[in-house]
N, C-alpha and C positions, 0 to 999 in steps of 0.2 A: 660323398653323401648326396650332393646336388644331382649327380648323374643318376643315382639310384631313384631319386624322387622324380626325375624327368621321365625315366623309363617305367611307365606303369604297365600293368597287365594288359590293358586294352591297347597299348601301343605295340605290343607284340602280335604280329599277324597270326602266327600259329596259335597263340593263347586265346585271342578273341574268337577265332573261328572254332577252336576246340570247345570253348565255352558254349558257343552257339550250337554245336553238334549235340552237346549234352542236353540242352533245353529242347532242341528240336526233336529228340527222341521221345520226350514226354508228350509233345504235341502230336507226334506221329501216332502214338498209342491212343491218344484222345480221338483223333480223326478216324482211326480204325473202328473204335467202339461206336462213334457217332453214326457210321454208315453201314455197319455190319448187319443190322436187322432189315435194312431197306429191301434187299432182294428176297426176303423171306415172306413177303406179304401173302402170296398164294399159299405157302405152307402153313402160315398162321391161320388162314381161313379154313384150310382142310383139317389140320390137326388140333387146333385149339379154338375153333369156332369163332374166330374174329370175323368182322366184316370191314368194308372200306372206311366206314365212319370210325370204328375202333382203331384202325390203323392210322387214320388221320389224326385222331385224338392222341395216340401214342407219339406220332411224329411231332405234332405241335407241342406236346408236353415238354419237349426239350427247352422251350422258351417260356413255359408258363410261370415259373417262379421268378425268372428274370424280368418278366413284363409286369405281372400283377403284384408281386411283393418287392419290386424294384431292386432285386438282388444284385443286378449288374451295376447299378448306380452305387449301391453300398460298397460293392467290390472295388469300384474305381476310387471311391473316397478312402477306403482302407488302404488301397495301393499307394495313393499319394501321401497318406498320413503315416503308415507304418512301414512302407517300403516293399521292394520286390521279393525279398526272401521270405518274410512272414506271409505275404499274400500268396505267393506261389506254393508254399508248403500247404497252406489251408486249401487251396484250389485242388491240389493233387489228392488230398485226403477225401474231399467231397466227391471227386470223380470215382475213386475206388469204392467208396460207400454206396454211391448211387448205382454203379454197375453191379455190385454184389446184390442189391435189392432187385434189380432187373432180372438177374440170373435166377434168384429165388422165385420170382413170379413165374418164370417160364418153366420151372421144374416142379417145385412143391405145390404150386397153385394151378398147374395145368389140369383142365377138366373140372375144376371147381365151379359149380353152377351158381353159387351165391353171388350177390351183387353189392356194390358200394356206390351210393349216389346214382343208382340206375345203370352202372357199368359192371360188367363181369369183374369179379375180384382180381382175376389174373391180369386183365387189361388195366384196371385201376392201379394195382401195385407196380406193374411194369412201367406204367406212365409216371408214377411217382418217383421210381428209381431213375428213370431217364431224365426227369425234371431236375433232380438233385445233381445228377451227372452234368446236365446242361449248365447249372450254376458254376460248377467247378471248371468245366471246359471253357466257358466264356471268360471267366475271371482269369484262368490260365492264359487265354489268348491275349487279353490286354496286358497281362503281366509280361508275357514273352515279347510283345511289341515294345513295351517300355524298356525291357532288358536290351533289346537290339538298339534302340535309340540311345541308350546309355553307353553301351560298349562300342558302338560304331559311329558315334558322333564325329562328323567331319571326315569320315572314311567311307567305306563301301556300303552306305546305309541301305539304299534300294536293293542292291545285290544281296545283302545279308537277309533282308526281309523276303526277297524272292526265293532264296535258298531255303529259308525256314518254311515258307509256304509250300515249296516243292517237296520237301521231305515229309511235310504233313500229308500231302497228296499221295505219297507212297502208302501211308496208313489207310487213307480213304480207298485207294484202288485195291489194296489187299482185302479190305472189308468187302467190297463188291465182288471181287474175284473168287474168294474162298468160301463165301457165305453158304451158297446153295450146295456145292459139292461136300463141304464139311458137315452141313446139317443133314444131308441125305445119308452120309456114311456113319456119322457118330451121334446123330440126334439133333433136333432143332436147337437146343440150348448150347451146343458145343461151341459155335463161333463166338458167343457171348462170353463163355468161360475163358476162351483164349484171350479175348479182349481184357478181361479182368486181370489175367496174369501179366499182360503187357503193361497195364496201368500201374500195377504194383512195381514193376521194373522202372516205369517212368517216374513214379514217386521217389524211388531211391535215387534215380539220376538227378532229380531236382535238388535233393538234399546235398548231393555231391557238388553241384553247381554253386550252392549257397556258400560253401567254403571259399571258392574262388571269388565270389562277389564280395564277401566280407573283407577279403584281403584288398580288393580293388578300392573299396570304400576307405580303408585306412590310408591307402596311397593318395587318393583324391583329397582326403582331409589334410594329410601332411603337405601336399602341394599347395593347398589353399592357405595353410599357415605360413609357408615359406614366401608365398607371393603377397601375403597380407590381404587376401580375399577370403570370402566365406562361400563355401559350396552350398547352394540353395536347391540342389536338384531334387531333394526329398521334401522341401518345405511346401506347405499347402495351407490355404485359408479358404473358408467357405465363400468369400468374395470372388474367388476364382471361378466358381460355378456360374455366377452371374456374368462374368467376363466372357466365359465360353458361350453361354446361351445368346448373348447379344451380338456375337460374331456371325455375319451372314455366311461366311465360309463353312462354319460348323453345320448349319442347317442344310446347305447344299450337299456337303459331303455325306451327311447322315441320310438325307433323302435318296441320294444316289445309291448309297450302301444298301438301304432296305429294299429299294426297287430292284436293283441288280441281283442281289443275293436271293431275293424271293423268286426270281426266275431260274435260279440254278439249284440250290439245295433242295427245296421242296419238289422241284421237277425230278431231280435224281431219285428221290424216295419212291416215286411212282414209275420211273423210267424202265425198270426191269420188266414190270407187267406190260407196259406199253410195247416193249420190244417183243415180248412173247405173243401178245394177243393181236397186235396190228401188223407186225413185220415177220412173224413166224420164226423168230429166233429161238433156238433150243434153250431151255431153262438153265442148263448147266453153264452156259456161256453168256446168258442175258445180263447177268450182273457184271461181267467183265466189260461188256459193251457200255453198260450204264456208267461204269467207272472210268471210261475213256477220258472225260474232261480232267479228272484228277491225274491220269497218266500224262496227258499233254502238259498240264501245269508243272509236272515234275521237271520236264526239260525246258519249257519255255519261260516260266516265271523268272528264273535266275537270269536268262538271256535278256528278257525285256527289262528287268531291274538294272542290269549292267548298262543297257542303252540309255535308260533314264538317268542313271548316275552320270554318264558322260555327256549326254546331249539334252536332257530335259524333256519337254513336251508332254508332261503328265496330263494336263487337262485335255489335250487333243487325243491322247491315247485312250482316256476314259470315254470320250465320245465315240471313238472307233469301236471299242469293245461293246458298248451299248447297241450300236447299229448292227453289229454282227449278231447280237442276241435276238434282235427282232427277226432277222432273216431265218435263224434256226427254228424258232418257235412257230413262225408263220408257215414254214414248209411242213413241220410236224402236224400242223392243224389241217392241212389239206387232206380230205378224206379219200381221195383217189390215188394217193401214192402209198404203196404197200411194199416196195422193193427193199429188202433188208440192207442192201449196200447204201442206199440213200440214208437210212437211219444211222448207219455207222459214220458216214461222211459228215452228217449233221452233228454227231457227237464230237467229232474231231474239231469242227469249226467252233462248237461250244467250248471245247478245251482251250482253243486259242483265245477266245474272248475272256474265258475264265482266268487266263494268265495275264492278259493285258491290263484289265481293270484293277485287280488287287496290287499288281506290281507298281501301279501309278498312284492308287488311292491311299494306301497306308503310309508311305513316305510323305505324301502331301500333307497329312495331318501334322507331322512333325515340323513342317514348314510354317503352318498356320499358327501353332500354339507353342509357347515356351515349354521347356522340359518339365518344369514343376507342375504344369497343368495337363501333361500328356495322359497320365493315368485316368483322370476324370474325363478328359475329352474322348479318349477311346472308349471308356465305359459308357458314356452317354450315347455315342454313335452305335456301339454294340447293342445298347438297350433298345434304341429305335429299330435297329436291324432285327432284333428278336421279336418285335411286334409282328413283322412280316413272317418270320420263321414259325411263329405260333399260328397266326391267322390263316395264312395261305394253305398249309396242309389240311387244316380243318375244313376250309372252304372246298378244296379239291376233293377231299374224301366225301363230303356231303353231296357235292354235285354229282360225283360218280354214282353214289347210292341212289340218289333221287331222280336223276335225269339221264344217266348213261348206262344203266344196268339192264342186261338181258339174261334171262335164265331159260335154257332149253334142255329138257331131260335131266334136270338137276345140275347142269353145268352152267356156271355164272361167267359171263364175259362183260367187258366194259368198252364203250366207245369213247375214245379220248379226244374227239374233235373239240367239244366244248371246253374241257380243261385247257387244251393247248391254245384256244382262242383267248382264254383268260390270261395265260402266261404271255401271249403276244402283246396284249394290251398293257400289261405291267412293264414289259420291255420297252414299249414306245414311250411311256412316261419316264423311264430311266434315261433315254436319249435326250428328252427335253431338259431334264435336270442337269445332265452333263454339259449341255450347251450353256445353260445359265451359269454353271460353275466357271466355265471358260471366260464368260463375259465378266463375272465378278472378279476373276483373277486379274483382268486388265484394269478394272476399276479400283481395286483395293491393294494391288501390288503384292499378292501372296508369294509370287515367285514360282508358281507351279510349272511354268514353261522353262524354267532355268535348270541347269545341270546341278546335281547334288555335290559332285566332286569339284571343288574350287581349284582352278589351275593357277 
């Protein structure tokens, strides 16, 4: 009996990695849906009369409910109060419902000239659906992160997080790669319909994972009873929110997160058009090039995660990734460089930076906070991140329409010099915050430079 108690599901390498693969599929579907509309900006303008401001609103809508109704914070509180199974199931249902509403807007409401709150009804409903999806996707993200922290505690934590991120990037890259060819062949809404089907499969996958996790909880409870201890991994009190907010490490991680990701995800939403208009890339492969950072993360994030597990240096790696981000956006901002190969090389470098920072950042949170605060800590960080994911696309879309738009013989083109300067400035701020985080690590002893696997 004692041996059975000692051998928990998470102690089996095959079982814990198998559980991760199930959850990772759900996130892979979520990332596909998140990015699949990004390459369709030009088609939306041509076929459904959208403009850059409409597209910026739609892209920013992903974070609208998370920011203005604090849905991510509530999601984190629910996660720490009711656990990963309940929260994960709720998140997958929201993703499916939001994507279904988005698909409805792109089909039944296409060409509808009526408006809601000054926006075309199709734009408004699609944005509403994307916003509901965004709540589910972000809550699913913090739930998955806490799942990994639970199942891989004291084991290959950074590697597991890196693998999960890498598999999610497969979904992202697939969204960028298939979007335009599928839309041209089967109609503009077709890529979204495929995403809806994948999300239904992801929802089923998470329900399957919940069976395994429930069994693990029983084993953890039995172990706690045998050892005379109490498992507090799911306990939470509102006092924990205060403890998180007064921790300097929280604010530095949160600021780095919002600045870094604001230079990546919003940029990728506009990158396909940048590739076409400035670098002359064919529209059928522009999305593939825009998705190269996701493809790079597929291979590199697990590798960097393994390095961090063995050797540490998380704070230093976050500084390096931020510095690389500055170089990428600065070169994109140079108006006299138009060679397509340069654009591709920059995307590859962006992919390396995109792999370095997440592989170091997310395991770092698990070092700064105890496990019963992780859900809320991640939720608060993701909430602050979503402020950037909402405001930056809206800003870029408005700048393009008001300052960078040229129309010749009915053909609209955009000059991306000013938007890329904005991204460069945000990247510079991320490097400053990464430096401050490294200094805080020395002062407060977070252990960010230490290895995750204890020898």
